[in-house]
C-alpha positions as CSV (number, residue, x, y, z in Angstrom):
1,M,-24.8,-3.2,5.6
2,T,-23.0,-0.7,7.7
3,G,-19.3,0.2,7.1
4,V,-19.4,-0.6,3.4
5,I,-18.7,2.1,0.9
6,S,-21.1,2.0,-2.0
7,G,-22.0,4.0,-5.1
8,S,-19.8,6.8,-6.3
9,G,-18.2,7.2,-2.8
10,Q,-16.5,3.8,-3.5
11,W,-14.6,5.2,-6.5
12,A,-13.7,8.4,-4.7
13,Y,-12.2,6.3,-2.0
14,V,-10.3,4.1,-4.5
15,A,-9.0,7.2,-6.4
16,A,-7.9,8.8,-3.1
17,A,-6.1,5.6,-2.0
18,Y,-4.3,5.4,-5.4
19,G,-3.4,9.1,-5.2
20,L,-2.0,8.8,-1.7
21,T,0.0,5.7,-2.7
22,M,1.5,7.5,-5.7
23,F,2.3,10.6,-3.7
24,L,4.0,8.6,-0.9
25,T,5.9,6.4,-3.3
26,G,7.2,9.5,-5.1
27,A,8.2,11.0,-1.7
28,V,10.2,7.9,-0.8
29,L,11.9,7.8,-4.2
30,W,12.8,11.4,-4.0
31,T,14.2,11.1,-0.5
32,S,16.2,8.0,-1.4
33,W,17.6,9.7,-4.5
34,R,18.6,12.8,-2.5
35,A,20.3,10.5,0.1
36,M,22.1,8.6,-2.7
37,T,23.5,11.8,-4.3
38,K,24.7,13.1,-1.0
39,A,26.4,9.8,-0.3
40,E,28.1,9.8,-3.7
41,K,29.4,13.3,-3.1
42,R,30.9,12.3,0.2
43,S,32.4,9.2,-1.4
44,D,34.0,11.2,-4.1
45,A,35.4,13.7,-1.6
46,L,36.9,10.9,0.4
47,R,38.5,9.4,-2.7
48,R,40.0,12.8,-3.7
49,N,41.4,13.3,-0.2
50,R,42.9,9.8,-0.2
51,K,45.1,10.5,-3.3
């Protein structure tokens, strides 16, 4: 059957897919964390200026 991955190539594909998923998930989490810390700093600065 054409188009079907078989043998050890199948597991290499699965490992690559999991690796890519973990890498991209980490990138999204890191980017979100950075945005959150910047927003918190801006919020704190606005509160200080308000008093």
